[in-house]
Biotite code that builds the C-alpha atoms (Angstrom):
import biotite.structure as struc

atoms = struc.array([
    struc.Atom([-5.381, -14.297, -0.979], chain_id="A", res_id=1, res_name="MET", atom_name="CA", element="C"),
    struc.Atom([-7.543, -12.130, 1.298], chain_id="A", res_id=2, res_name="GLU", atom_name="CA", element="C"),
    struc.Atom([-4.787, -11.400, 3.148], chain_id="A", res_id=3, res_name="CYS", atom_name="CA", element="C"),
    struc.Atom([-2.501, -10.144, 0.263], chain_id="A", res_id=4, res_name="VAL", atom_name="CA", element="C"),
    struc.Atom([-5.570, -8.029, -0.851], chain_id="A", res_id=5, res_name="VAL", atom_name="CA", element="C"),
    struc.Atom([-5.706, -6.296, 2.829], chain_id="A", res_id=6, res_name="HIS", atom_name="CA", element="C"),
    struc.Atom([-2.087, -5.700, 2.879], chain_id="A", res_id=7, res_name="LEU", atom_name="CA", element="C"),
    struc.Atom([-2.295, -4.333, -0.672], chain_id="A", res_id=8, res_name="ALA", atom_name="CA", element="C"),
    struc.Atom([-4.919, -2.099, -0.036], chain_id="A", res_id=9, res_name="ASP", atom_name="CA", element="C"),
    struc.Atom([-3.491, -0.568, 3.110], chain_id="A", res_id=10, res_name="ASN", atom_name="CA", element="C"),
    struc.Atom([0.054, -0.259, 1.466], chain_id="A", res_id=11, res_name="LEU", atom_name="CA", element="C"),
    struc.Atom([-1.951, 2.160, -0.949], chain_id="A", res_id=12, res_name="SER", atom_name="CA", element="C"),
    struc.Atom([-3.632, 4.018, 1.826], chain_id="A", res_id=13, res_name="LYS", atom_name="CA", element="C"),
    struc.Atom([0.101, 4.281, 3.132], chain_id="A", res_id=14, res_name="ALA", atom_name="CA", element="C"),
    struc.Atom([1.407, 5.804, 0.244], chain_id="A", res_id=15, res_name="VAL", atom_name="CA", element="C"),
    struc.Atom([-1.222, 8.240, -0.342], chain_id="A", res_id=16, res_name="GLY", atom_name="CA", element="C"),
    struc.Atom([-3.499, 6.309, -3.082], chain_id="A", res_id=17, res_name="LEU", atom_name="CA", element="C"),
    struc.Atom([-6.208, 5.197, -0.856], chain_id="A", res_id=18, res_name="GLY", atom_name="CA", element="C"),
    struc.Atom([-9.638, 5.398, -2.099], chain_id="A", res_id=19, res_name="PHE", atom_name="CA", element="C"),
    struc.Atom([-10.566, 8.221, 0.176], chain_id="A", res_id=20, res_name="LEU", atom_name="CA", element="C"),
    struc.Atom([-8.146, 11.187, 0.784], chain_id="A", res_id=21, res_name="PRO", atom_name="CA", element="C"),
    struc.Atom([-6.277, 10.915, 4.064], chain_id="A", res_id=22, res_name="GLY", atom_name="CA", element="C"),
    struc.Atom([-7.589, 7.541, 4.547], chain_id="A", res_id=23, res_name="GLU", atom_name="CA", element="C"),
    struc.Atom([-5.194, 5.806, 7.334], chain_id="A", res_id=24, res_name="GLU", atom_name="CA", element="C"),
    struc.Atom([-3.715, 2.346, 6.840], chain_id="A", res_id=25, res_name="PRO", atom_name="CA", element="C"),
    struc.Atom([-4.782, -0.589, 9.223], chain_id="A", res_id=26, res_name="GLU", atom_name="CA", element="C"),
    struc.Atom([-2.646, -3.256, 8.991], chain_id="A", res_id=27, res_name="PHE", atom_name="CA", element="C"),
    struc.Atom([-3.647, -6.560, 10.538], chain_id="A", res_id=28, res_name="ASP", atom_name="CA", element="C"),
    struc.Atom([-0.832, -8.447, 12.492], chain_id="A", res_id=29, res_name="GLU", atom_name="CA", element="C"),
    struc.Atom([-2.869, -11.716, 11.745], chain_id="A", res_id=30, res_name="LYS", atom_name="CA", element="C"),
    struc.Atom([-2.819, -11.014, 7.952], chain_id="A", res_id=31, res_name="ALA", atom_name="CA", element="C"),
    struc.Atom([0.813, -9.926, 7.811], chain_id="A", res_id=32, res_name="MET", atom_name="CA", element="C"),
    struc.Atom([1.790, -13.295, 9.891], chain_id="A", res_id=33, res_name="ALA", atom_name="CA", element="C"),
    struc.Atom([-0.333, -15.368, 7.314], chain_id="A", res_id=34, res_name="GLN", atom_name="CA", element="C"),
    struc.Atom([1.544, -13.837, 4.477], chain_id="A", res_id=35, res_name="VAL", atom_name="CA", element="C"),
    struc.Atom([4.716, -14.004, 6.407], chain_id="A", res_id=36, res_name="GLY", atom_name="CA", element="C"),
    struc.Atom([5.685, -10.255, 6.520], chain_id="A", res_id=37, res_name="VAL", atom_name="CA", element="C"),
    struc.Atom([7.055, -7.980, 9.317], chain_id="A", res_id=38, res_name="SER", atom_name="CA", element="C"),
    struc.Atom([6.072, -4.506, 10.162], chain_id="A", res_id=39, res_name="ALA", atom_name="CA", element="C"),
    struc.Atom([9.864, -3.593, 9.057], chain_id="A", res_id=40, res_name="ALA", atom_name="CA", element="C"),
    struc.Atom([9.100, -5.497, 5.483], chain_id="A", res_id=41, res_name="ALA", atom_name="CA", element="C"),
    struc.Atom([5.924, -3.385, 5.194], chain_id="A", res_id=42, res_name="ILE", atom_name="CA", element="C"),
    struc.Atom([7.957, -0.307, 5.955], chain_id="A", res_id=43, res_name="GLU", atom_name="CA", element="C"),
    struc.Atom([10.538, -1.159, 3.214], chain_id="A", res_id=44, res_name="ASN", atom_name="CA", element="C"),
    struc.Atom([7.732, -1.754, 0.598], chain_id="A", res_id=45, res_name="ILE", atom_name="CA", element="C"),
    struc.Atom([6.148, 1.327, 1.416], chain_id="A", res_id=46, res_name="GLN", atom_name="CA", element="C"),
    struc.Atom([9.254, 3.213, 0.957], chain_id="A", res_id=47, res_name="GLN", atom_name="CA", element="C"),
    struc.Atom([10.069, 1.353, -2.057], chain_id="A", res_id=48, res_name="GLU", atom_name="CA", element="C"),
    struc.Atom([6.742, 2.336, -3.753], chain_id="A", res_id=49, res_name="LEU", atom_name="CA", element="C"),
    struc.Atom([7.232, 6.034, -2.578], chain_id="A", res_id=50, res_name="GLU", atom_name="CA", element="C"),
    struc.Atom([10.719, 6.265, -4.398], chain_id="A", res_id=51, res_name="GLN", atom_name="CA", element="C"),
    struc.Atom([9.485, 4.177, -7.401], chain_id="A", res_id=52, res_name="ASP", atom_name="CA", element="C"),
    struc.Atom([5.665, 3.685, -8.185], chain_id="A", res_id=53, res_name="THR", atom_name="CA", element="C"),
    struc.Atom([3.564, 6.502, -6.649], chain_id="A", res_id=54, res_name="VAL", atom_name="CA", element="C"),
    struc.Atom([4.676, 9.303, -9.252], chain_id="A", res_id=55, res_name="GLU", atom_name="CA", element="C"),
    struc.Atom([4.123, 6.672, -12.231], chain_id="A", res_id=56, res_name="GLN", atom_name="CA", element="C"),
    struc.Atom([0.500, 5.702, -10.829], chain_id="A", res_id=57, res_name="ILE", atom_name="CA", element="C"),
    struc.Atom([-0.369, 9.511, -10.567], chain_id="A", res_id=58, res_name="ARG", atom_name="CA", element="C"),
    struc.Atom([0.882, 10.369, -14.008], chain_id="A", res_id=59, res_name="THR", atom_name="CA", element="C"),
    struc.Atom([-1.226, 7.208, -15.581], chain_id="A", res_id=60, res_name="VAL", atom_name="CA", element="C"),
    struc.Atom([-4.396, 8.396, -13.725], chain_id="A", res_id=61, res_name="VAL", atom_name="CA", element="C"),
    struc.Atom([-3.947, 11.678, -14.484], chain_id="A", res_id=62, res_name="THR", atom_name="CA", element="C"),
    struc.Atom([-3.554, 10.994, -18.543], chain_id="A", res_id=63, res_name="GLN", atom_name="CA", element="C"),
    struc.Atom([-7.166, 8.373, -18.001], chain_id="A", res_id=64, res_name="CYS", atom_name="CA", element="C"),
    struc.Atom([-8.914, 11.183, -16.544], chain_id="A", res_id=65, res_name="MET", atom_name="CA", element="C"),
])
Protein backbone atom coordinates (compact mmCIF):
# COMPACT_ATOMS: atom_id res chain seq x y z
CA MET A 1 0.00 0.00 0.00
CA GLU A 2 2.86 2.37 0.80
CA CYS A 3 4.15 2.01 -2.75
CA VAL A 4 0.78 2.95 -4.23
CA VAL A 5 0.63 6.07 -2.05
CA HIS A 6 4.18 6.98 -3.08
CA LEU A 7 3.32 6.68 -6.77
CA ALA A 8 0.05 8.61 -6.40
CA ASP A 9 1.81 11.38 -4.49
CA ASN A 10 4.48 11.71 -7.14
CA LEU A 11 1.96 11.59 -9.98
CA SER A 12 0.13 14.50 -8.36
CA LYS A 13 3.42 16.40 -8.25
CA ALA A 14 4.12 15.51 -11.89
CA VAL A 15 0.84 17.07 -13.04
CA GLY A 16 1.26 20.19 -10.92
CA LEU A 17 -1.02 19.24 -8.04
CA GLY A 18 1.63 18.67 -5.40
CA PHE A 19 1.32 20.09 -1.89
CA LEU A 20 3.98 22.73 -2.55
CA PRO A 21 4.11 24.77 -5.76
CA GLY A 22 6.87 23.61 -8.12
CA GLU A 23 7.47 20.40 -6.20
CA GLU A 24 9.25 17.89 -8.46
CA PRO A 25 8.27 14.20 -8.51
CA GLU A 26 10.79 11.62 -7.37
CA PHE A 27 9.60 8.18 -8.43
CA ASP A 28 11.28 5.37 -6.53
CA GLU A 29 12.24 2.50 -8.83
CA LYS A 30 11.71 -0.07 -6.08
CA ALA A 31 8.16 1.18 -5.47
CA MET A 32 7.48 1.09 -9.20
CA ALA A 33 8.79 -2.47 -9.40
CA GLN A 34 6.68 -3.59 -6.43
CA VAL A 35 3.54 -2.22 -8.04
CA GLY A 36 4.60 -3.53 -11.44
CA VAL A 37 4.69 -0.30 -13.42
CA SER A 38 7.38 0.96 -15.75
CA ALA A 39 8.56 4.50 -16.34
CA ALA A 40 6.65 4.41 -19.63
CA ALA A 41 3.46 3.41 -17.82
CA ILE A 42 3.93 6.26 -15.33
CA GLU A 43 4.36 8.67 -18.24
CA ASN A 44 1.16 7.37 -19.88
CA ILE A 45 -0.77 7.73 -16.63
CA GLN A 46 0.59 11.25 -16.22
CA GLN A 47 -0.51 12.21 -19.73
CA GLU A 48 -4.00 10.80 -19.15
CA LEU A 49 -4.31 12.71 -15.88
CA GLU A 50 -3.20 15.93 -17.57
CA GLN A 51 -5.75 15.47 -20.35
CA ASP A 52 -8.75 14.31 -18.37
CA THR A 53 -8.49 15.00 -14.68
CA VAL A 54 -6.33 17.95 -13.65
CA GLU A 55 -8.74 20.67 -14.78
CA GLN A 56 -11.64 18.89 -13.07
CA ILE A 57 -9.70 18.71 -9.81
CA ARG A 58 -8.78 22.39 -10.00
CA THR A 59 -12.43 23.29 -10.60
CA VAL A 60 -13.59 21.30 -7.57
CA VAL A 61 -10.87 22.80 -5.36
CA THR A 62 -11.77 26.32 -6.49
CA GLN A 63 -15.44 25.70 -5.69
CA CYS A 64 -14.55 24.47 -2.20
CA MET A 65 -12.53 27.54 -1.29
